[in-house]
N, C-alpha and C positions, 0 to 999 in steps of 0.2 A: 421500448423505443430503440431503434437500431443505432449502432455506433455511427453510421453515416449521417443520420439525421441529427445526432448530438453535435457533431463537429460543424454541420451547417448552421445549427442554432447558435453555436458558440460564436461563429463569425458574425452573424447577424446581431447578436447581443453586444458585441464589442463596440459597435458604432451606432446603436439605437439610442435615440433621445431618451426613451423610457428608462433604459439601463443607467444612463448617466445621471438622470434626475433622481432615480431611486437610490443609487449608490451614495450620492452626496447628501440626500435628505434623511435617510433612515439608517440608524446604527443597529437597530434590532427590532424584533416584533414585540409590540405591546399587547396587553390583554385584549383590547378591542380588535386588534388586527387578526388575532387567531381565534376569535369567537365564532366567526363564520367560515366554515370550511366548504369550499365549492366542490363540485363533482367534475374533476378534470378529464382524464383520458377515458376512452371506452374500455369495456372489458376485453379480455383476450380471446375468449372462445364462446361466450354467451351460453354456456351449458346450463346455467342456473336461471336464465331469463327466458321469456317468451321468444319464439323463433323470429317473429317479425321485428321485435325491438332489437334483438341481437344483430339481425341483418342490417337494419338501419344504422346502428351504431358502428358496425364494421365498415359500412360504406362511407360514413362520415370520416372515420379515421383514415381510411385509404385515400379519400379525396384530399384531406388535409396534408397527409404525407406526400402525395403526388405534387400538390401545389408547392409545398415547401421545397421538394427536390428540384422543381422547375425554377424556383426563384434563387436558389443557392448553388454555388459550384460544387464539385465533387469533394468527398471527404478527404481524400489524400491531399488535394490542393489546400483545403482549409487547415488541415493539421500542420502542414508544412509552413503555411503563412503565419499561423498562430505561434509556432515555435521559433520562427526566424523573422519576426516583425521588422527588425532593424537591419536586415541583410543589405538592402540597397544603400542605406545611409553608411553602413560600414564600408561597403565597396567603394563608394565615392570618396571617403576620407582615407582609405588605405589601399591605393591602387597597387602597391607592391606586396600586398598580402600581410600576413601576421608579422608583427614587430616584436622584437625582444627587448626586455627591460621594463622597469617601472614597478610600482607597487599598486595592487588592487586592494580596495578596502571593502570588507563584507561585514554585515551586522547579523548577530545571532542573539537569541534570547538567553543563552546560557554560556558559561565559561568552560574552557577546556577541562579544568580540574573538577567541574561538577559531574562529569560523566564517569561514575565510579565503576562502570562495567567494562571499560577498556582493558585489554586490546581487542577482545572478541565481541565488542558491543555491536548491536544492530541498530542502525539509525532509524528514526521515525519518518524519514523522507525529506527532511530539510537538508539541502545541499550545503549549508553553511555550518553544520555541526561536525564535531571531531571525527566520528567514524567515516565520514565521507569527505574529509579534507585532504586526502592524498598522503597522509602520514603512514598509513599501512596499505599494502597492496595485496592482491589475490593472485593465485596461480592462473586463474582464468576469470573472465567476467563476461556478462551478457551485454549485447548491444541492443539491437532492435528486434531480436528474436530470442528464443530459448537456446539457440545454438551458442556454445561457449566460444569466446574469442581470447586470443593469447594476451597474457599480462606477464607475470614472472615466468610462466611456462612458455617455452618456445614451440612445443608440439606435444601431442598425446595420441594414444590409440588404445583400443580395447582388444582383449584377447578374443579367441574364436567364439566363446559362449558368453562374452560380455560380462564375465564375473570378476575381471581385473582390469584396471585402467592404469596404463604405464605413462607417466608424465616425465617429459624431459625439460629441465630448466634451461634458461638462457645461461650461457657460460659466463663466469666471472661476476656473478651477482654478489652484492654486499649489503649488509644492514647499514644503518646510518653511522654507526661507530666504526665501520670498517671490518667488522666480523663477517666471515664468509657466509653467504646465504646459499647453502648447498643442500643436497638431498637429506643429509642427517639433520640439518636445522629445520627443514620442512617437517620431517617425521616428529621431531621434538616439539614443534609448534602445535601439531595435532594432539600429541600426548599431553601437553601442558594444559589443554582445555579442561582436563579431568583432575588436575591437581587440587588439593584441598584449599590452598590459598589463592587460587585463581578465581576471579569474580565469575559468578555463574552467568551463563548465556544460553540463548536458544540454539546457538551453534553446537554446543555440547550435546544437547538432546538429539540433534540430527546425526551427529557423528556416532553416537551410541547406537542409533537405529540402523544406520546404513553400513558402517565400516566394521569389517572383521579385523583387519590388521594392515600395517604398512611395512613394506620391505624397501630397504635401500639397495638399489642395484649397483650403482656407482656414484661418483661424486655429484653428478647432475641428473640422475635418473631415480625416480621413486615410483613404487608400485602400490596402488590402493587396491586392496582385496575386498570384494563385496559380493561374496557368493550368494548370499540370501537376497540380494537386491541387484540382479543383473540389469544391464542396460543403461539408459540415460539418466536415471534418477540420481546417480552418484554425482552428476554435475551440479545438482542443487547444493550439495555439501561443498564441493570444491570451489564453486563461484560464490559461496556464502561465507566461507571461513577465511579471514585475513591471515597472512603469515606474520607471526610475531616472534621476537627473540625470547625464547622461553626463559633464558637466564636472567633477563632484566625485568620480568613482570613484577616482582616485589618492588623494585626501584620505581617503576611506573606508578604503582599505587601510592607511593610516597612522594611523587612528583620530583624525584631526584634524577632520573634518567628516562628518556623516551627514545628507545632505540627501534625505530620503525623500519619498514621495508618499502615504503612508497616513494613517489617522485618528489615529495616535499618532506622536510624534517622540521621538528619543533625547535625554535630558537629561544633558549633559556635567557639569553641576554636581553631580549625584548619582551619578555613575559611580565605582565603586570596583573597579578592575581585578582580576579573579579572584574577586571577592566578590559584587558586585551591580550591576545597572544598572536604570534607571527610565525608563519610557515615560510621557509626558504628552500630553494632547490637542493635536492640530494646530489652533490657534485659527482658522485661515482655511480649514479643510477643508470639504468638502461634507457630511461626517458629524459629528455631535456626540456623542462618547462620554458615557456616564453617569458614568464614573469620573473622578476628578481625576488619578489616576495608577495605574500598575501597576508594582510592584517585582518584579524577577526576581532571586532569590537563587541563587547557584551552590552546590549541594550535591552533591558528586560521588558520594556513596554513597546507593543507593536505600533502604536500611534507615533511614538517618538522615532521608531525606525523609519516609518514612512516619511516623516518630516526631514529626517537626515538624508534620505535618498533624494527627495525633491530638491533639497538645498545643495546637493553635490557633496555632502560629507561622506556618504556611503556610495559605493558603486553597485553593490548587489545586496539584496536582502529578501527574505520571504515576507509576504504581506497577508493581511486578513482578506478574506473573500469580499468583504464589504468595500474594500478600496480598489478592487481589481479594475472595474470599468473606468473609474475616475482617473486612476494613474495611467491606464492604457491610452487615454485621450491626450495626454501630455506629449509634446513633440520629442522631448529628450528622454522619455521613459518608455521602455518596452516591458510588457508583462508576459508571463509564461505559466501555463498550467502543467505541472508535472504529472506524469501518468499516475492515476489512482491505483495503488497496489493493495489497497484494503477497502473495507466497507464500514459504514455506520450501520448498525444492526439493532433489531429488537429480538431478544432471546426468550423463548418460552421454556421454563424449567418444569420438567415432569416430576413425578413422585417416586421414581425408582430408588432414590437414595434417602428417603425419609423426609424430604421437604417438598418444595415445589408447589404445584397447584394441580388438582385432579383434572381440570379441564384441558390442561396442556398434554395430557396423555392421549387425548382423542385427536387423531389426525384431521378430523373434520374441523375441529376448533382451530388448529394451527393453520389450516388452509383458509379458514375464514379470516384470521388475522392477516394473512398474506394478501387476500383480496380487499381488505378494508383500508389498507394504507394508501393514502393519496401521494404517491411519489412525485408526481408532477408539481403538486403544491409545495412539497418540501424542496424540490429542485429549484423552484423559482424564488420562494420567499425566505428560505433558510440558507441555501447555498448559492444564491445570486445567479442561478443558471449556469454555473461554472462546471461542476463535477457531473459526470454522466449518471443518469438514473440507473439503479441496479435492480434487476429483476431475478437474477439467479447467481450462482456462486462463482462462475468462471469468467476470466477476462478473455477477450477475443483471441489473445495470443496463446491460450491454453489448448493442448491437444484434446481436452475434455469438453471444450466449448461447443455447444450445438445451438445454432441460431434459432431453431424452432422453439426453444425454451426461453429465449431472450425476448419475451413479450410482456406487454403491460398487464399487470395483474389487477389493476384497480377495478373493482366490481362490487360495490356496496350491496346491491340487491342479491348477487350471488353469495356474498358473505352472510347476509341475513338468512338466506335459504338454508345454508349449511348449519347455522346455529339452530334454526328451528328443527331441522332433521335430527340433530344431535341432542335436542332438548336443553340447549345451553344458552338460550336467550336470557338476558338478565344476569349472566355470570358476573360476580364481583371479583375483581382482580386488580392488584397493584402493579404499577410500572416503576421499577426501582432504579435509581441512579444517585450519584453523589454530586455535590456542588462542583460545577466546572468540568464535569466529565463529558458531557455531550453538547453539541451546538445549541446555543440559546434559542428557544422557541420551538425546537424539534419535539420535545416531549408533549407540549401542549397540542400540537397538530396531531400527533399520533393518538393522544388521548381522545381528542374530538372525533377522529376517524373511527375509533373503536366504539365510542358512545353512540355514534350515528347508526351503527348496525345492530345495536342492542346489547353491547357489553358495558357493564358498569365499571369502567376503568378509572382508577384514581392514581394520581402522581405521588410517589413516595420518595422524597429526598432524604436519604439516610446517610449516616456517617460513612466516610470512605473505608475505614477499617472494617466496619460491619458488612459493607457491600462486598469487599474482598473475601471476607470469611464465608459469606453466603456463596459467592461465586466459586471459590475453590472447593467447597464442600458439596456443591451441587444441590444446595437447599434454598436457593433464592425463592421466597414465598410468592411466586407468580411470574411476572415478566421482568426483564431487565433491559436497559439500553446501554450500549457500549460500542467499541470499535473492534475490528478483527482484521487479520491480514494473512499473508503467505499464499495468496491465490495466484501469484504471478510465477510460481514455480511449477514443477511437474505435479500433476494431481495427487500422486502418491504421497507427496511431502505434506500435504495439508493435514491429514490425520496423524502424521508423525510429529508435526511442529505446532500446529494450532491447538491450543488448549481446549477450545470448544468443539473439536472434531476428533480428539483421540478416543479410541474405542474403550480403553481401559482406565480412563480417569474420571474425576468427579462429575464433570459436566457432560460427558460423552452421551450422545444420543443413544448409543448402543447399550447403555446401562438400564434402559427401560425394558418394558415387556411388550409383547404383541408382534404381529408379523412384520410391521414396518421396521421395528428395532432389529429384529432378526435378520432382515434383508440388509440393513446397514452393516451389521457385524460381518455378514458374509462377503459384502463388497470389500470392506477394509481388509479382511483376512485374505481375500483374493488378490489384493495389491501385493501382498507379501508372499504369494505362492509361486513366484517366478512365471508369470503368465506369458504366453506368446503374444505377438503383436495383435493378432485377432482377438485373443482372450482379453487383452488389456482394453481394447476398444469396447468389447462387450461389457466390461466392468464400468467403463465411463457411461455407456448407454443406460445401464441399470441404475447408476447413481442419479443421472439426470431425470429418469422416469420417476424414481422414488421421491426425489426432491419436488418434482412438479405435483405429485399427488399427496405428499405428506411432509411438507417443509418443516425443518427443525430449527432453522435460524433464518431470520427474515431481514435481508439487506434492503436498505431504502435509499442509499446514495453511495457513490464511490467516495473513498477517503484519500485525498491527495493534498498537495501543497501548491500554493500560488507564489510565484517569485516575481520580482521586478528588478530591472537593472538600467543603468544609465547608458543609453545606446550611443552616446557621443564618446564614450570612453571604453566600453566593454566590447571586445570582439571574441568570437569563438564560443558564444554561449549556446550550447546544444546538449540536451540530455538524451540518454539512451531510452528507447521506448520500453524495453523489456525489464530493465532494472532501475530506471529513473536516476541513473548515475550521471552527475555532471563532473566529468573528469577535469580537474583543475589544471593539469599540464596543457590542456588545449586552449585555455583562456589567454587573452593578450590585450594590451592597452592600445586603443586607437590613437589617443592623444595623451 
């Protein structure tokens, strides 16, 4: 399904009577609801079906897409309207533009002190959690594209062969306690990631992969040396790593001092452990927030958060997908879908590390799994039609994205034919997950999809600790269900950061045998060989071709977050398309 049709469908769903009725009437899928699995979309190429049937199915799909395109406005207009539903109301109530002052109240599932991986923590996409609260800032950050935009850094440039990136800071920067935020502090912030007492983070792994060294040129100029990874991939690290005061990291862990670098600072006087924390503007920062404060209230139950938003107790909160349509129909509430920066996936584990399942070693079996999954059904019945269907690994913003591979895979007859060719009809295999790990109802639909094409799939709900042990050792005895991320960055970063794609780790596809595994290894090694622009594109093309023929991880839906806010009070609510950041300094109160 194209991105264009997704946003057209999103607009239609927001106002359809069917959506409103279903959202209010059903909290989840029961056993009877998932017992019958329909055949949704047509296949993508019809190679495994009779030519006449394939042609008819393709014509039906094209006609449906054409009719849908005629009935709905263009994607860009739909996305803009979805993101800024309350723009007209805000303009009417605030003719003079943004106002200064006031306190905005947000709800989150967890407390500040619960996040033990700060200051280098990576958020899971909720704009109300500590890593994205504006307490820490970055040298650069991404907006609506992969191009970096200035934050603490004023400017930057790369040397002639793009093996070094010279960054110039804004002059006069300070941490929250008044300590100078200069080039030496930036260098120390990066070094502190590797200190023994610093909480582990995925940023640390990326720095170890890309960064050779850092040189301090002068008080406001720092040079990142990355000879082994020339070009733009270094911006993944720089836009990913917050700048922290290395000297106060132990005090942060003890909740004794939080010395951030962002436009907001933690107010200890208003902190109530387990209940609420408050961020107030950094008076000496380079940015001046509109708000006097943002209060973050800990509300561990999503339904309670929704009620608090409806009643006016909260101004902003993230909401479950089941509440999206109902809340969006209320006059004073606007809903927003944050960009899905990850995926929900089914993972086949091969036998290369002494576990797994032998069927997963056969690319025909993995391709059959890919064709068997009814993503349209999952999109509608599990994800409320909100998150886009995922057919391949790259987001449209990625330089590796190729629209010819972003096609609907659902082809149960083609899946059955592949299983017969491989002699794997009747394969017994478990689908492993732990309680609360994946969206309710999704495993049952996937199981029924596999059973429908001749795979004897069973659901195996196992202990979380055991699941992690299997996952990390690469010995999951069959299939697993999980989430995965880091597709929104440069493609080279995926095998450097994502555990399920690293060539040299337990789950890596490259740890198996056969020509498909060897090709994967060659591609990943090619990423690190300082390729030219043309060679880099060739590697992307090889990756996409390999994935289309022998997929090793099967996404079935985008993974994102849905938020809602009171549009009579909240102004400036806009997230960045490439990073999903909602910068808090841009928010303001209408009333």
